[in-house]
ROMARBA-316842 format. One line per 4 residues: their letters; for each residue x, y, z of C-alpha. Coordinates in nm, 3 decimals, padded with zeros to 5 digits. Layout:
a = X,Y,Z  ...
//
This chain:
mmhl = 04.036,10.432,02.251  04.410,10.420,02.306  04.521,10.104,02.484  04.722,10.160,02.800
spst = 04.944,09.899,02.958  04.865,09.790,03.317  05.177,09.967,03.446  05.077,10.292,03.272
rgla = 04.726,10.273,03.420  04.881,10.206,03.760  05.102,10.513,03.734  04.802,10.726,03.638
livl = 04.596,10.596,03.932  04.874,10.686,04.178  04.895,11.038,04.037  04.518,11.076,04.084
aaml = 04.545,10.943,04.440  04.827,11.186,04.520  04.622,11.474,04.383  04.339,11.381,04.621
wgts = 04.587,11.360,04.911  04.708,11.706,04.811  04.367,11.855,04.893  04.398,11.747,05.259
gtaq = 04.588,12.055,05.376  04.339,12.298,05.222  04.047,12.098,05.363  04.203,12.078,05.708
slap = 04.253,12.456,05.713  03.873,12.489,05.706  03.831,12.289,06.028  03.746,12.478,06.350
aqls = 04.037,12.567,06.576  03.908,12.355,06.865  03.936,12.033,06.660  04.265,11.873,06.766
pywv = 04.497,11.761,06.483  04.514,11.422,06.653  04.138,11.391,06.616  04.165,11.502,06.252
galr = 04.394,11.207,06.183  04.187,10.959,06.384  03.852,11.063,06.234  04.000,11.049,05.886
vafa = 04.104,10.688,05.946  03.765,10.596,06.100  03.562,10.744,05.814  03.790,10.576,05.560
aaff = 03.723,10.244,05.737  03.348,10.307,05.703  03.397,10.385,05.332  03.571,10.053,05.272
alla = 03.314,09.863,05.480  03.040,09.992,05.250  03.251,09.926,04.941  03.349,09.570,05.034
gpra = 03.001,09.477,05.160  02.893,09.258,05.454  03.020,08.939,05.292  03.379,09.065,05.293
vgaq = 03.434,08.963,05.656  03.391,08.591,05.591  03.506,08.591,05.229  03.793,08.388,05.094
ppwp = 04.089,08.394,05.105  04.115,08.426,05.486  04.250,08.741,05.646  04.632,08.742,05.681
wrrl = 04.634,08.906,06.025  05.013,08.889,06.065  05.051,09.135,05.776  04.731,09.336,05.830
wpaa = 04.821,09.443,06.183  05.164,09.589,06.087  05.005,09.775,05.793  04.731,09.911,06.021
lcia = 04.988,10.013,06.281  05.177,10.202,06.009  04.862,10.390,05.900  04.779,10.486,06.259
cynl = 05.140,10.579,06.336  05.172,10.783,06.015  04.869,10.999,06.090  04.956,11.067,06.454
sffa = 05.332,11.114,06.409  05.286,11.339,06.104  05.053,11.582,06.279  05.266,11.582,06.595
gvrl = 05.586,11.631,06.395  05.442,11.919,06.196  05.323,12.084,06.517  05.677,12.070,06.661
sgva = 05.875,12.147,06.343  05.644,12.381,06.157  05.449,12.311,05.840  05.735,12.374,05.596
lgta = 06.005,12.158,05.750  05.764,11.895,05.883  05.595,11.838,05.547  05.925,11.830,05.363
laig = 06.070,11.570,05.601  05.765,11.345,05.619  05.669,11.337,05.251  06.023,11.372,05.121
sgpl = 06.171,11.091,05.331  05.906,10.839,05.227  06.052,10.757,04.882  06.404,10.722,05.023
wagl = 06.280,10.486,05.295  06.085,10.288,05.034  06.385,10.247,04.806  06.605,10.128,05.092
leal = 06.339,09.893,05.229  06.272,09.743,04.886  06.644,09.674,04.848  06.682,09.520,05.195
wlrr = 06.344,09.352,05.227  06.274,09.231,04.874  06.639,09.204,04.765  06.555,09.427,04.468
wpsg = 06.765,09.740,04.439  06.592,10.013,04.235  06.773,10.125,03.921  07.011,10.420,03.906
lwwl = 06.755,10.612,03.699  06.492,10.554,03.970  06.727,10.685,04.240  06.819,10.989,04.029
gtvv = 06.455,11.076,03.973  06.368,11.018,04.339  06.652,11.235,04.472  06.568,11.515,04.226
svag = 06.198,11.497,04.325  06.269,11.494,04.697  06.510,11.787,04.668  06.254,11.974,04.460
gvam = 05.984,11.899,04.715  06.197,12.041,04.995  06.268,12.356,04.790  05.901,12.392,04.695
vlgq = 05.778,12.366,05.054  06.046,12.594,05.197  05.986,12.844,04.917  05.628,12.883,05.038
ggal = 05.755,13.037,05.361  05.647,12.945,05.710  05.828,12.891,06.037  06.142,12.679,06.032
rlsp = 06.192,12.528,06.378  06.463,12.265,06.413  06.319,12.044,06.688  06.493,11.705,06.732
agva = 06.167,11.544,06.846  05.976,11.699,06.556  06.236,11.586,06.301  06.229,11.233,06.444
lcll = 05.848,11.218,06.431  05.838,11.339,06.070  06.102,11.086,05.963  05.900,10.819,06.147
aglc = 05.592,10.924,05.950  05.780,10.880,05.622  05.908,10.539,05.732  05.559,10.424,05.834
yaiy = 05.415,10.529,05.500  05.688,10.343,05.310  05.634,10.023,05.512  05.258,10.050,05.460
alls = 05.303,10.077,05.084  05.530,09.772,05.063  05.301,09.564,05.287  04.994,09.671,05.092
kslv = 05.140,09.555,04.761  05.148,09.194,04.880  04.813,09.224,05.060  04.628,09.365,04.761
lqlg = 04.750,09.081,04.539  04.594,08.836,04.787  04.279,09.016,04.905  04.206,09.282,04.643
part = 04.199,09.658,04.707  03.864,09.683,04.891  03.925,09.402,05.141  04.286,09.506,05.198
nlgv = 04.189,09.860,05.290  03.890,09.742,05.494  04.115,09.529,05.712  04.391,09.788,05.740
fmla = 04.171,10.089,05.817  03.938,09.905,06.056  04.236,09.795,06.263  04.401,10.138,06.229
slls = 04.086,10.309,06.360  04.089,10.081,06.667  04.441,10.210,06.735  04.392,10.575,06.634
lpla = 04.075,10.668,06.821  04.200,10.581,07.173  04.534,10.748,07.099  04.357,11.063,06.977
walg = 04.160,11.072,07.303  04.479,11.026,07.507  04.681,11.284,07.314  04.413,11.537,07.216
gplq = 04.159,11.504,07.494  03.782,11.470,07.440  03.654,11.537,07.088  03.545,11.901,07.043
tdar = 03.409,12.008,06.706  03.104,12.140,06.524  02.920,12.074,06.198  03.202,12.230,05.997
gwav = 03.454,12.004,06.166  03.247,11.694,06.091  03.218,11.803,05.727  03.595,11.841,05.701
alyl = 03.650,11.502,05.866  03.400,11.338,05.630  03.575,11.481,05.327  03.917,11.377,05.454
glvs = 03.795,11.026,05.534  03.579,10.952,05.231  03.760,11.137,04.952  04.120,11.225,05.038
sgla = 04.166,10.894,05.223  03.902,10.640,05.117  03.893,10.708,04.745  04.262,10.800,04.731
yllf = 04.381,10.482,04.903  04.149,10.274,04.684  04.318,10.420,04.375  04.665,10.380,04.530
ttal = 04.627,10.015,04.631  04.461,09.925,04.301  04.768,10.069,04.125  05.006,09.866,04.344
rhvs = 04.900,09.556,04.152  05.102,09.686,03.858  05.361,09.926,04.008  05.641,09.867,04.258
gatg = 05.586,09.992,04.611  05.890,10.221,04.595  05.765,10.387,04.277  05.419,10.426,04.429
vtla = 05.564,10.613,04.728  05.775,10.839,04.505  05.482,10.931,04.280  05.295,11.036,04.594
lfep = 05.512,11.350,04.567  05.236,11.475,04.337  05.064,11.548,04.671  05.271,11.860,04.750
vtaf = 05.244,11.963,04.383  04.864,11.966,04.419  04.884,12.138,04.757  05.112,12.402,04.601
alav = 04.867,12.466,04.316  04.574,12.498,04.559  04.772,12.736,04.780  04.836,12.964,04.482
lvvg = 04.502,12.937,04.303  04.258,12.900,04.595  04.425,13.042,04.905  04.600,13.321,04.713
etpq = 04.952,13.263,04.845  05.249,13.417,04.663  05.541,13.170,04.687  05.904,13.268,04.638
alay = 06.098,13.186,04.322  06.258,12.892,04.508  05.919,12.725,04.526  05.870,12.741,04.149
lglg = 06.219,12.601,04.090  06.134,12.321,04.332  05.809,12.252,04.146  06.001,12.209,03.821
avll = 06.249,11.974,03.990  05.968,11.761,04.135  05.803,11.721,03.795  06.135,11.644,03.624
glll = 06.225,11.387,03.888  05.885,11.219,03.866  05.919,11.191,03.490  06.248,11.009,03.546
vvwa = 06.082,10.775,03.798  05.799,10.699,03.554  06.054,10.630,03.282  06.247,10.396,03.514
elra = 05.929,10.209,03.612  05.811,10.162,03.253  06.158,10.048,03.146  06.168,09.796,03.433
qrq = 05.824,09.663,03.334  05.937,09.614,02.973  06.245,09.425,03.090
//
């Protein structure tokens, strides 16, 4: 069997995680209309917390090392804020613009935060790959059509979602080195569910769904969140947080493929050009990460 370096395995795990995240849109489209998007986000977080509770086991609560609450609470707040602000931003801005802003801004936020927070400026090759990928992601999403509504509040919420995701990734890298992937996600998602569920009730009203809605929520929580975040945080042991956020752009690539192959959409030529730019940019980011690991 071919031996893979830890950084190469980490990059592969993030791509797999992003592919699972990319199934979220298709899964959510199967939910009943009466299920509020705020409840979709909150239930996804709650079921992911249950997944990590089962994975970590009952001994995880009192296990060593002790829980670093000062870092767990900000990471949990970011997860809760990401889910709620993303769905609200997309509702105000439309799917095309909202998705492009939220997912596309994440890598740029992560690169800036890593430079300011960790005093480690990503390489020029990393920035080139990230900008090419983000631009390609915008073109790919806009090339799929959909309403384009320029709402200042919606734009702000989507940019906030990207910022929250970037902060979560950088916080999780230090947490996972201390606690391991299972305990890190258990702490983060348990706290995030305590924040998300009351907010979903306040913003979306009482929960209204049926068996199909519960099935969608279970899939989103256990697979496209639980399993995906387990893969993502495991990879952060060997990959920088900024690179992890950029490689998450495989999410819209997967969503694009599902839209064409499963839903039967017929995107414009701009979308296919954007897809090529995303893949080219991600190859540059992978190259930059591997080169940094060798150095």
